[in-house]
TIRO-2110 file (N, C-alpha, C; in Angstrom, 1 decimal):
// TIRO-2110
98.6, 247.7, 32.8, N, 1, A
98.9, 247.5, 34.2, CA, 1, A
97.6, 247.6, 35.0, C, 1, A
96.7, 248.4, 34.5, N, 2, A
95.4, 248.6, 35.2, CA, 2, A
94.6, 247.2, 35.1, C, 2, A
94.7, 246.6, 33.9, N, 3, A
94.0, 245.3, 33.8, CA, 3, A
94.6, 244.3, 34.8, C, 3, A
95.9, 244.3, 34.9, N, 4, A
96.6, 243.3, 35.8, CA, 4, A
96.2, 243.6, 37.2, C, 4, A
96.1, 244.9, 37.6, N, 5, A
95.7, 245.2, 39.0, CA, 5, A
94.3, 244.8, 39.3, C, 5, A
93.4, 244.8, 38.2, N, 6, A
92.0, 244.4, 38.4, CA, 6, A
91.9, 242.9, 38.3, C, 6, A
92.9, 242.2, 38.1, N, 7, A
92.9, 240.7, 38.0, CA, 7, A
92.4, 240.2, 36.6, C, 7, A
92.4, 241.1, 35.7, N, 8, A
92.0, 240.7, 34.3, CA, 8, A
93.2, 240.1, 33.6, C, 8, A
92.9, 239.3, 32.5, N, 9, A
93.9, 238.7, 31.7, CA, 9, A
94.8, 239.7, 31.0, C, 9, A
96.1, 239.6, 31.2, N, 10, A
97.0, 240.6, 30.6, CA, 10, A
97.9, 240.0, 29.5, C, 10, A
97.6, 238.8, 29.1, N, 11, A
98.4, 238.1, 28.0, CA, 11, A
98.2, 238.8, 26.7, C, 11, A
99.2, 238.9, 26.0, N, 12, A
99.2, 239.5, 24.6, CA, 12, A
98.7, 238.4, 23.7, C, 12, A
98.0, 238.8, 22.6, N, 13, A
97.5, 237.8, 21.6, CA, 13, A
98.6, 236.9, 21.0, C, 13, A
99.8, 237.4, 20.9, N, 14, A
100.8, 236.5, 20.3, CA, 14, A
101.7, 235.8, 21.3, C, 14, A
101.3, 235.9, 22.6, N, 15, A
102.1, 235.1, 23.6, CA, 15, A
102.0, 233.6, 23.4, C, 15, A
100.9, 233.1, 23.0, N, 16, A
100.7, 231.7, 22.8, CA, 16, A
101.6, 231.2, 21.7, C, 16, A
101.8, 232.0, 20.6, N, 17, A
102.7, 231.7, 19.6, CA, 17, A
104.1, 231.6, 20.1, C, 17, A
104.5, 232.5, 20.9, N, 18, A
105.9, 232.5, 21.5, CA, 18, A
106.0, 231.2, 22.4, C, 18, A
105.0, 230.9, 23.2, N, 19, A
105.1, 229.7, 24.0, CA, 19, A
105.2, 228.4, 23.2, C, 19, A
104.5, 228.4, 22.1, N, 20, A
104.6, 227.2, 21.3, CA, 20, A
105.9, 227.1, 20.6, C, 20, A
106.5, 228.2, 20.2, N, 21, A
107.9, 228.2, 19.7, CA, 21, A
108.9, 227.7, 20.7, C, 21, A
108.7, 228.2, 21.9, N, 22, A
109.6, 227.7, 23.0, CA, 22, A
109.4, 226.2, 23.3, C, 22, A
108.2, 225.8, 23.3, N, 23, A
107.9, 224.4, 23.5, CA, 23, A
108.6, 223.5, 22.4, C, 23, A
108.5, 224.0, 21.1, N, 24, A
109.2, 223.3, 20.0, CA, 24, A
110.7, 223.2, 20.3, C, 24, A
111.3, 224.3, 20.7, N, 25, A
112.7, 224.3, 21.0, CA, 25, A
113.1, 223.3, 22.2, C, 25, A
112.2, 223.3, 23.2, N, 26, A
112.5, 222.3, 24.3, CA, 26, A
112.3, 220.9, 23.8, C, 26, A
111.4, 220.6, 23.0, N, 27, A
111.2, 219.2, 22.4, CA, 27, A
112.4, 218.8, 21.7, C, 27, A
113.0, 219.7, 20.9, N, 28, A
114.2, 219.3, 20.1, CA, 28, A
115.4, 218.9, 21.0, C, 28, A
115.4, 219.4, 22.3, N, 29, A
116.5, 219.1, 23.1, CA, 29, A
116.4, 217.7, 23.8, C, 29, A
115.2, 217.2, 23.8, N, 30, A
114.9, 215.9, 24.5, CA, 30, A
114.5, 214.8, 23.6, C, 30, A
114.1, 215.1, 22.3, N, 31, A
113.6, 214.1, 21.5, CA, 31, A
113.9, 214.4, 20.0, C, 31, A
113.4, 213.5, 19.2, N, 32, A
113.6, 213.7, 17.7, CA, 32, A
112.2, 213.5, 17.1, C, 32, A
112.0, 214.2, 16.0, N, 33, A
110.7, 214.1, 15.3, CA, 33, A
110.6, 212.8, 14.6, C, 33, A
109.5, 212.2, 14.7, N, 34, A
109.3, 210.9, 14.0, CA, 34, A
109.2, 211.2, 12.5, C, 34, A
110.1, 210.6, 11.7, N, 35, A
110.1, 210.8, 10.3, CA, 35, A
109.3, 209.8, 9.5, C, 35, A
109.3, 208.5, 10.0, N, 36, A
108.5, 207.5, 9.3, CA, 36, A
107.4, 207.0, 10.3, C, 36, A
106.3, 206.6, 9.7, N, 37, A
105.2, 206.0, 10.5, CA, 37, A
104.8, 204.7, 9.9, C, 37, A
103.9, 204.0, 10.5, N, 38, A
103.5, 202.7, 10.1, CA, 38, A
102.9, 202.8, 8.7, C, 38, A
103.4, 201.9, 7.8, N, 39, A
102.9, 201.8, 6.5, CA, 39, A
103.3, 200.4, 6.0, C, 39, A
102.7, 200.0, 4.9, N, 40, A
103.1, 198.8, 4.3, CA, 40, A
104.6, 198.8, 4.0, C, 40, A
105.1, 199.9, 3.4, N, 41, A
106.6, 200.0, 3.1, CA, 41, A
107.4, 199.9, 4.4, C, 41, A
107.0, 200.5, 5.4, N, 42, A
107.8, 200.5, 6.7, CA, 42, A
107.8, 199.1, 7.3, C, 42, A
106.7, 198.4, 7.2, N, 43, A
106.6, 197.0, 7.8, CA, 43, A
107.4, 196.1, 6.9, C, 43, A
107.4, 196.3, 5.6, N, 44, A
108.2, 195.4, 4.7, CA, 44, A
109.6, 195.6, 4.9, C, 44, A
110.1, 196.8, 5.2, N, 45, A
111.5, 197.1, 5.5, CA, 45, A
111.9, 196.4, 6.7, C, 45, A
111.1, 196.4, 7.7, N, 46, A
111.4, 195.6, 9.0, CA, 46, A
111.4, 194.1, 8.7, C, 46, A
110.4, 193.7, 7.9, N, 47, A
110.3, 192.3, 7.6, CA, 47, A
111.5, 191.8, 6.9, C, 47, A
112.0, 192.5, 5.9, N, 48, A
113.2, 192.1, 5.1, CA, 48, A
114.5, 192.2, 5.9, C, 48, A
114.6, 193.2, 6.8, N, 49, A
115.9, 193.4, 7.4, CA, 49, A
116.0, 193.0, 8.9, C, 49, A
114.9, 192.8, 9.5, N, 50, A
114.9, 192.3, 10.9, CA, 50, A
114.2, 191.0, 11.1, C, 50, A
112.9, 190.9, 10.7, N, 51, A
112.2, 189.7, 10.9, CA, 51, A
112.8, 188.5, 10.2, C, 51, A
113.2, 188.6, 9.0, N, 52, A
113.9, 187.5, 8.3, CA, 52, A
115.1, 187.0, 9.0, C, 52, A
115.9, 187.9, 9.4, N, 53, A
117.2, 187.6, 10.1, CA, 53, A
116.9, 186.8, 11.5, C, 53, A
115.9, 187.4, 12.2, N, 54, A
115.5, 186.8, 13.5, CA, 54, A
114.9, 185.4, 13.3, C, 54, A
114.1, 185.3, 12.3, N, 55, A
113.4, 184.1, 11.9, CA, 55, A
114.4, 182.9, 11.7, C, 55, A
115.4, 183.2, 10.9, N, 56, A
116.4, 182.2, 10.6, CA, 56, A
117.2, 181.7, 11.9, C, 56, A
117.6, 182.7, 12.7, N, 57, A
118.4, 182.3, 13.9, CA, 57, A
117.5, 181.6, 14.9, C, 57, A
116.3, 182.1, 15.0, N, 58, A
115.3, 181.5, 16.0, CA, 58, A
115.0, 180.1, 15.6, C, 58, A
114.7, 179.8, 14.4, N, 59, A
114.3, 178.4, 14.0, CA, 59, A
115.5, 177.5, 14.1, C, 59, A
116.7, 178.0, 13.8, N, 60, A
117.9, 177.1, 14.0, CA, 60, A
118.1, 176.7, 15.4, C, 60, A
118.0, 177.6, 16.3, N, 61, A
118.2, 177.3, 17.8, CA, 61, A
117.0, 176.5, 18.3, C, 61, A
115.8, 176.9, 17.9, N, 62, A
114.6, 176.2, 18.5, CA, 62, A
114.5, 174.7, 18.0, C, 62, A
115.1, 174.4, 16.9, N, 63, A
115.1, 173.1, 16.3, CA, 63, A
115.8, 172.1, 17.3, C, 63, A
116.8, 172.6, 18.0, N, 64, A
117.6, 171.8, 19.0, CA, 64, A
116.7, 171.1, 20.0, C, 64, A
115.5, 171.7, 20.3, N, 65, A
114.6, 171.1, 21.3, CA, 65, A
113.6, 170.1, 20.8, C, 65, A
113.5, 170.0, 19.4, N, 66, A
112.5, 169.1, 18.8, CA, 66, A
112.7, 167.6, 19.3, C, 66, A
113.9, 167.2, 19.5, N, 67, A
114.2, 165.8, 19.8, CA, 67, A
113.7, 165.4, 21.2, C, 67, A
113.3, 166.4, 22.0, N, 68, A
112.8, 166.2, 23.4, CA, 68, A
111.3, 166.0, 23.5, C, 68, A
110.6, 166.2, 22.3, N, 69, A
109.1, 166.2, 22.3, CA, 69, A
108.6, 165.2, 21.3, C, 69, A
107.4, 164.7, 21.6, N, 70, A
106.7, 163.8, 20.6, CA, 70, A
106.4, 164.6, 19.3, C, 70, A
106.0, 165.8, 19.5, N, 71, A
105.7, 166.6, 18.3, CA, 71, A
106.0, 168.1, 18.6, C, 71, A
106.2, 168.8, 17.5, N, 72, A
106.3, 170.3, 17.6, CA, 72, A
105.6, 170.9, 16.4, C, 72, A
104.8, 172.0, 16.7, N, 73, A
104.1, 172.7, 15.6, CA, 73, A
104.6, 174.1, 15.5, C, 73, A
104.8, 174.5, 14.3, N, 74, A
105.3, 175.8, 14.0, CA, 74, A
104.2, 176.6, 13.4, C, 74, A
104.1, 177.9, 13.7, N, 75, A
103.1, 178.8, 13.1, CA, 75, A
103.7, 180.2, 13.0, C, 75, A
103.5, 180.8, 11.9, N, 76, A
103.9, 182.2, 11.7, CA, 76, A
102.8, 183.0, 11.1, C, 76, A
102.3, 184.1, 11.7, N, 77, A
101.2, 184.7, 11.1, CA, 77, A
101.1, 186.2, 11.5, C, 77, A
100.1, 186.9, 10.9, N, 78, A
99.8, 188.3, 11.2, CA, 78, A
98.6, 188.4, 12.0, C, 78, A
98.5, 189.3, 12.9, N, 79, A
97.3, 189.7, 13.7, CA, 79, A
96.7, 188.5, 14.3, C, 79, A
97.4, 187.5, 14.7, N, 80, A
96.9, 186.3, 15.4, CA, 80, A
95.8, 185.5, 14.6, C, 80, A
95.6, 185.8, 13.4, N, 81, A
94.5, 185.1, 12.7, CA, 81, A
95.0, 184.3, 11.5, C, 81, A
95.7, 185.0, 10.5, N, 82, A
96.1, 184.2, 9.4, CA, 82, A
97.5, 183.8, 9.5, C, 82, A
97.9, 182.6, 9.1, N, 83, A
99.2, 182.2, 9.3, CA, 83, A
99.6, 181.0, 8.5, C, 83, A
100.9, 180.6, 8.6, N, 84, A
101.4, 179.6, 7.8, CA, 84, A
102.1, 178.6, 8.7, C, 84, A
101.9, 177.3, 8.6, N, 85, A
102.6, 176.3, 9.4, CA, 85, A
103.7, 175.6, 8.7, C, 85, A
104.0, 176.0, 7.5, N, 86, A
105.1, 175.4, 6.7, CA, 86, A
106.3, 176.3, 6.9, C, 86, A
107.3, 175.8, 7.6, N, 87, A
108.5, 176.6, 7.8, CA, 87, A
109.2, 177.1, 6.5, C, 87, A
109.2, 176.3, 5.5, N, 88, A
109.9, 176.6, 4.3, CA, 88, A
109.3, 177.8, 3.6, C, 88, A
108.0, 178.0, 3.6, N, 89, A
107.3, 179.0, 2.9, CA, 89, A
106.8, 180.2, 3.8, C, 89, A
107.1, 180.1, 5.1, N, 90, A
106.5, 181.0, 6.1, CA, 90, A
106.9, 182.5, 5.8, C, 90, A
108.2, 182.7, 5.5, N, 91, A
108.6, 184.1, 5.2, CA, 91, A
108.0, 184.6, 4.0, C, 91, A
108.0, 183.9, 2.9, N, 92, A
107.5, 184.3, 1.6, CA, 92, A
106.0, 184.6, 1.8, C, 92, A
105.2, 183.6, 2.4, N, 93, A
103.8, 183.8, 2.5, CA, 93, A
103.4, 184.9, 3.4, C, 93, A
104.1, 185.1, 4.5, N, 94, A
103.8, 186.2, 5.4, CA, 94, A
104.1, 187.5, 4.9, C, 94, A
105.2, 187.6, 4.1, N, 95, A
105.6, 188.8, 3.5, CA, 95, A
104.5, 189.3, 2.5, C, 95, A
104.0, 188.3, 1.8, N, 96, A
102.9, 188.6, 0.8, CA, 96, A
101.7, 189.2, 1.5, C, 96, A
101.4, 188.8, 2.7, N, 97, A
100.2, 189.2, 3.4, CA, 97, A
100.4, 190.6, 4.1, C, 97, A
101.6, 191.2, 4.1, N, 98, A
101.8, 192.5, 4.8, CA, 98, A
101.0, 193.6, 4.0, C, 98, A
100.3, 194.3, 4.9, N, 99, A
99.6, 195.5, 4.4, CA, 99, A
99.5, 196.5, 5.5, C, 99, A
98.8, 197.6, 5.3, N, 100, A
98.7, 198.7, 6.3, CA, 100, A
98.0, 198.3, 7.6, C, 100, A
97.2, 197.2, 7.5, N, 101, A
96.4, 196.8, 8.7, CA, 101, A
97.1, 195.8, 9.6, C, 101, A
98.4, 195.5, 9.2, N, 102, A
99.1, 194.5, 10.1, CA, 102, A
99.4, 195.2, 11.4, C, 102, A
99.0, 194.6, 12.5, N, 103, A
99.3, 195.0, 13.8, CA, 103, A
100.3, 194.2, 14.5, C, 103, A
100.5, 192.9, 14.0, N, 104, A
101.5, 192.1, 14.7, CA, 104, A
101.9, 191.0, 13.7, C, 104, A
103.1, 190.5, 13.9, N, 105, A
103.6, 189.3, 13.2, CA, 105, A
104.2, 188.4, 14.3, C, 105, A
103.7, 187.2, 14.4, N, 106, A
104.2, 186.3, 15.5, CA, 106, A
104.8, 185.1, 14.9, C, 106, A
105.9, 184.6, 15.5, N, 107, A
106.5, 183.3, 15.2, CA, 107, A
106.4, 182.5, 16.5, C, 107, A
105.7, 181.3, 16.3, N, 108, A
105.4, 180.5, 17.5, CA, 108, A
105.8, 179.1, 17.2, C, 108, A
106.3, 178.4, 18.2, N, 109, A
106.6, 177.0, 18.2, CA, 109, A
106.0, 176.4, 19.4, C, 109, A
105.1, 175.4, 19.2, N, 110, A
104.4, 174.7, 20.2, CA, 110, A
105.0, 173.3, 20.3, C, 110, A
105.8, 173.1, 21.4, N, 111, A
106.4, 171.8, 21.7, CA, 111, A
105.4, 171.0, 22.5, C, 111, A
105.0, 169.8, 22.0, N, 112, A
104.0, 169.0, 22.6, CA, 112, A
104.5, 167.6, 23.1, C, 112, A
104.2, 167.4, 24.4, N, 113, A
104.4, 166.1, 25.0, CA, 113, A
105.9, 165.8, 25.1, C, 113, A
106.5, 166.2, 26.2, N, 114, A
107.9, 165.9, 26.5, CA, 114, A
108.1, 164.4, 26.4, C, 114, A
109.1, 163.9, 25.8, N, 115, A
109.2, 162.5, 25.4, CA, 115, A
110.2, 161.6, 26.3, C, 115, A
110.5, 162.1, 27.5, N, 116, A
111.4, 161.4, 28.4, CA, 116, A
110.6, 160.7, 29.5, C, 116, A
110.9, 159.4, 29.7, N, 117, A
110.3, 158.6, 30.8, CA, 117, A
110.5, 159.2, 32.1, C, 117, A
109.5, 159.1, 33.0, N, 118, A
109.7, 159.6, 34.4, CA, 118, A
109.2, 161.0, 34.6, C, 118, A
109.1, 161.7, 33.6, N, 119, A
108.6, 163.1, 33.7, CA, 119, A
107.1, 163.1, 33.5, C, 119, A
106.4, 164.0, 34.3, N, 120, A
105.0, 164.2, 34.0, CA, 120, A
104.9, 164.9, 32.7, C, 120, A
104.0, 164.5, 31.8, N, 121, A
104.0, 165.1, 30.5, CA, 121, A
103.7, 166.6, 30.5, C, 121, A
104.5, 167.3, 29.8, N, 122, A
104.3, 168.8, 29.7, CA, 122, A
104.6, 169.2, 28.3, C, 122, A
104.1, 170.4, 28.0, N, 123, A
104.2, 171.1, 26.7, CA, 123, A
105.0, 172.4, 27.0, C, 123, A
105.4, 173.0, 25.9, N, 124, A
106.0, 174.4, 26.0, CA, 124, A
105.7, 175.2, 24.7, C, 124, A
105.3, 176.4, 24.9, N, 125, A
105.1, 177.3, 23.8, CA, 125, A
106.2, 178.4, 23.8, C, 125, A
106.9, 178.6, 22.7, N, 126, A
107.9, 179.6, 22.5, CA, 126, A
107.4, 180.5, 21.4, C, 126, A
107.5, 181.8, 21.7, N, 127, A
107.1, 182.8, 20.7, CA, 127, A
107.9, 184.1, 20.7, C, 127, A
108.0, 184.7, 19.6, N, 128, A
108.5, 186.0, 19.4, CA, 128, A
107.5, 186.8, 18.6, C, 128, A
107.2, 188.0, 19.0, N, 129, A
106.2, 188.8, 18.3, CA, 129, A
106.6, 190.2, 18.0, C, 129, A
106.3, 190.6, 16.8, N, 130, A
106.6, 192.0, 16.4, CA, 130, A
105.2, 192.7, 16.4, C, 130, A
105.2, 193.8, 17.2, N, 131, A
103.9, 194.6, 17.3, CA, 131, A
104.1, 196.0, 16.6, C, 131, A
103.2, 196.3, 15.7, N, 132, A
103.3, 197.5, 14.9, CA, 132, A
102.3, 198.6, 15.4, C, 132, A
102.9, 199.7, 15.8, N, 133, A
102.1, 200.9, 16.3, CA, 133, A
102.2, 202.0, 15.3, C, 133, A
101.6, 203.1, 15.5, N, 134, A
101.6, 204.2, 14.6, CA, 134, A
103.0, 204.8, 14.3, C, 134, A
103.8, 205.0, 15.4, N, 135, A
105.1, 205.6, 15.2, CA, 135, A
106.3, 204.7, 15.6, C, 135, A
106.0, 203.6, 16.2, N, 136, A
107.1, 202.7, 16.7, CA, 136, A
106.7, 201.3, 16.4, C, 136, A
107.6, 200.3, 16.5, N, 137, A
107.3, 198.9, 16.6, CA, 137, A
108.1, 198.3, 17.8, C, 137, A
107.5, 197.2, 18.3, N, 138, A
108.1, 196.6, 19.5, CA, 138, A
108.3, 195.1, 19.2, C, 138, A
109.4, 194.5, 19.6, N, 139, A
109.6, 193.1, 19.5, CA, 139, A
109.6, 192.5, 21.0, C, 139, A
108.9, 191.5, 21.2, N, 140, A
108.8, 190.9, 22.5, CA, 140, A
108.9, 189.4, 22.4, C, 140, A
109.4, 188.8, 23.5, N, 141, A
109.4, 187.3, 23.5, CA, 141, A
108.8, 186.9, 24.9, C, 141, A
108.6, 185.6, 25.0, N, 142, A
108.0, 185.1, 26.3, CA, 142, A
108.9, 185.1, 27.4, C, 142, A
110.2, 185.4, 27.2, N, 143, A
111.2, 185.5, 28.3, CA, 143, A
111.2, 186.9, 28.9, C, 143, A
110.3, 187.7, 28.4, N, 144, A
110.2, 189.1, 29.0, CA, 144, A
111.1, 190.1, 28.4, C, 144, A
111.7, 189.8, 27.3, N, 145, A
112.6, 190.8, 26.6, CA, 145, A
111.7, 191.6, 25.7, C, 145, A
111.9, 193.0, 25.7, N, 146, A
111.1, 193.8, 24.8, CA, 146, A
112.0, 194.9, 24.3, C, 146, A
112.0, 195.1, 23.0, N, 147, A
112.9, 196.1, 22.3, CA, 147, A
111.9, 197.0, 21.4, C, 147, A
112.1, 198.3, 21.6, N, 148, A
111.2, 199.2, 20.9, CA, 148, A
112.1, 200.0, 19.9, C, 148, A
111.6, 200.2, 18.7, N, 149, A
112.3, 200.9, 17.7, CA, 149, A
111.4, 201.9, 16.9, C, 149, A
112.0, 202.9, 16.3, N, 150, A
111.3, 203.7, 15.4, CA, 150, A
111.3, 203.0, 14.0, C, 150, A
110.3, 203.3, 13.2, N, 151, A
110.3, 202.8, 11.8, CA, 151, A
111.5, 203.3, 11.2, C, 151, A
112.2, 202.5, 10.4, N, 152, A
113.4, 202.9, 9.8, CA, 152, A
114.7, 202.4, 10.5, C, 152, A
114.5, 202.0, 11.8, N, 153, A
115.5, 201.4, 12.6, CA, 153, A
115.3, 199.9, 12.6, C, 153, A
116.4, 199.2, 12.4, N, 154, A
116.4, 197.8, 12.3, CA, 154, A
117.0, 197.2, 13.6, C, 154, A
116.6, 196.0, 13.9, N, 155, A
117.3, 195.2, 15.0, CA, 155, A
118.7, 194.9, 14.5, C, 155, A
119.6, 195.1, 15.4, N, 156, A
121.0, 194.8, 15.1, CA, 156, A
121.3, 193.3, 15.5, C, 156, A
122.4, 192.8, 15.1, N, 157, A
122.8, 191.4, 15.4, CA, 157, A
122.7, 191.1, 16.9, C, 157, A
123.2, 192.0, 17.7, N, 158, A
123.2, 191.8, 19.1, CA, 158, A
121.8, 191.7, 19.7, C, 158, A
120.9, 192.5, 19.2, N, 159, A
119.5, 192.5, 19.7, CA, 159, A
118.8, 191.2, 19.2, C, 159, A
119.1, 190.8, 18.0, N, 160, A
118.5, 189.6, 17.5, CA, 160, A
119.0, 188.4, 18.3, C, 160, A
120.2, 188.3, 18.6, N, 161, A
120.8, 187.3, 19.4, CA, 161, A
120.3, 187.3, 20.8, C, 161, A
120.1, 188.4, 21.4, N, 162, A
119.6, 188.5, 22.7, CA, 162, A
118.1, 188.0, 22.8, C, 162, A
117.3, 188.4, 21.8, N, 163, A
115.9, 188.0, 21.8, CA, 163, A
115.8, 186.5, 21.6, C, 163, A
116.6, 185.9, 20.7, N, 164, A
116.6, 184.5, 20.4, CA, 164, A
117.1, 183.7, 21.6, C, 164, A
118.3, 184.1, 22.1, N, 165, A
119.0, 183.3, 23.1, CA, 165, A
118.2, 183.4, 24.4, C, 165, A
117.6, 184.5, 24.8, N, 166, A
116.8, 184.5, 26.0, CA, 166, A
115.6, 183.6, 25.9, C, 166, A
115.0, 183.6, 24.7, N, 167, A
113.8, 182.7, 24.5, CA, 167, A
114.2, 181.2, 24.6, C, 167, A
115.4, 180.9, 24.0, N, 168, A
115.9, 179.5, 24.1, CA, 168, A
116.3, 179.1, 25.5, C, 168, A
116.9, 180.1, 26.2, N, 169, A
117.4, 179.8, 27.6, CA, 169, A
116.2, 179.6, 28.5, C, 169, A
115.1, 180.3, 28.3, N, 170, A
113.9, 180.1, 29.1, CA, 170, A
113.4, 178.7, 28.9, C, 170, A
113.4, 178.2, 27.7, N, 171, A
113.0, 176.8, 27.5, CA, 171, A
114.0, 175.8, 28.2, C, 171, A
115.3, 176.0, 28.0, N, 172, A
116.3, 175.2, 28.6, CA, 172, A
116.1, 175.2, 30.2, C, 172, A
115.9, 176.4, 30.7, N, 173, A
115.7, 176.5, 32.2, CA, 173, A
114.4, 175.7, 32.6, C, 173, A
113.4, 175.7, 31.8, N, 174, A
112.2, 174.9, 32.2, CA, 174, A
112.5, 173.5, 32.3, C, 174, A
113.3, 172.9, 31.3, N, 175, A
113.6, 171.5, 31.3, CA, 175, A
114.5, 171.2, 32.5, C, 175, A
115.5, 172.1, 32.8, N, 176, A
116.4, 172.0, 34.0, CA, 176, A
115.5, 171.9, 35.2, C, 176, A
114.5, 172.8, 35.4, N, 177, A
113.7, 172.7, 36.6, CA, 177, A
112.9, 171.4, 36.7, C, 177, A
112.5, 170.9, 35.5, N, 178, A
111.8, 169.6, 35.5, CA, 178, A
112.7, 168.5, 36.0, C, 178, A
114.0, 168.5, 35.6, N, 179, A
115.0, 167.6, 36.0, CA, 179, A
115.2, 167.6, 37.5, C, 179, A
115.3, 168.8, 38.0, N, 180, A
115.5, 169.0, 39.5, CA, 180, A
114.3, 168.5, 40.2, C, 180, A
113.1, 168.7, 39.7, N, 181, A
111.8, 168.2, 40.4, CA, 181, A
111.9, 166.6, 40.4, C, 181, A
112.3, 166.0, 39.3, N, 182, A
112.4, 164.6, 39.2, CA, 182, A
113.4, 164.0, 40.2, C, 182, A
114.6, 164.7, 40.3, N, 183, A
115.6, 164.3, 41.2, CA, 183, A
115.1, 164.3, 42.7, C, 183, A
114.3, 165.3, 43.0, N, 184, A
113.8, 165.4, 44.4, CA, 184, A
112.8, 164.3, 44.7, C, 184, A
112.1, 163.9, 43.7, N, 185, A
111.1, 162.8, 43.9, CA, 185, A
111.8, 161.5, 44.1, C, 185, A
113.0, 161.3, 43.4, N, 186, A
113.7, 160.0, 43.5, CA, 186, A
114.6, 159.9, 44.6, C, 186, A
END
């Protein structure tokens, strides 16, 4: 009491231990401990159970736009540097390249030169990217959808459909806007 009256520190040496124990209890009420972190195995699990499913659905829907362009180029790769442009082997080749240093896996389709008369020539890039962080991964598309998951959690069918359909709808809306522009000119 005399120390306190003099303005001196009156904390007991084990007070910090008690505070940390209380902090741990408070954390348990609002969050969960991260059990899995980024590793080759974690990324391969996501690759096999989320990326492969999304890849299939995405390519199927994106193919519907190919008839509107002179050319389209496909690319799938890791860390924006190494990749494969062959759709048939993209999954197998990219899976083979997965290691601990993978920070991203991107699926990109570059539609080149809209092939309809009367339109000013335009291109469109469509992409979905998986980003790998220490404790979580995130999936984003150019339509602005972003889904964050812990390692060990997979994208469900509804999330995959939402990511793919929103990306496809963005492309359709672009073409609709171009049609409206052309109507206003005529």
